C-alpha positions, 0 to 999 in steps of 0.5 A: 805410181799410184797417181799414174794408176788413178789417172789411168783409171779416171781417163778410162772411166771418162771414155767408157762412161761417155758412150751409152754402150748401146750398139745399133742393130739394123733390120728390114723395115716393116711394110707400114714403114715403107708405105709411110716413107714412100708417102712422106717423100712423095715417091712414085715407086715402081716396086719394092722387095725385102733383101736380107736386112733391108728393103729396096724401093725402085723408082724410075731413075733410082733405087733406095735401100731402106733399113731400120734400127731397133728404135724404129728410126729409118735410114736410106741410101739412094743410088741414081742413074741416067737413062736415054728413055729407050729400051731397058734399064737394068741395075745390078748383075743379079746378085742379090737382086735385079732391078729392071726399068721398062721404058715407055716404048716397050710398055706401048708395044705391050710388054707383058712378061719378062723372061730371065736366063741365069748363068747356071741355066735356070730361067725365071718368068714374071708378069709385067704390070708396072714399068719397073720390077725388082727380082731377088736372087740370092745365088751366085748366078748372074743374068745371061739373057733377058727378054720381054714378050707381049701378050701373044708371046712375041719377043719385043726386046732381047738382051744378052749379057 
């Protein structure tokens, strides 16, 4: 009986002794970490925002989720998509973000503002200075209508969900 107990304790000590007991804690990267990551990976980022405990980096054909552990080691997760190069590409339905890629044809037409109407009736308008933008949205609302207008207020794109 003593031998079984000693064997059990020995096995238990070996298993618990082999783990360092440290759990990784993830958090959003700093602005400096994001800039360094973009530079080191030679990315042409369109926009970036912090969402919860991570940062999102928007590229022309993908979205990178970037997060850091307590040792400042960076981790990334990439989502890619295809595009026909026309119209508007949206990724996500608005919870907790909306990623919008504005194709060249809309930029040539003078895209200046994006207007978003959510399922709860609220609206949001943002200026367009790059061919892509990320919009955070922590509510349970989804996008019901999106439009793009030029500098004189003419609608050049409209999409209902």
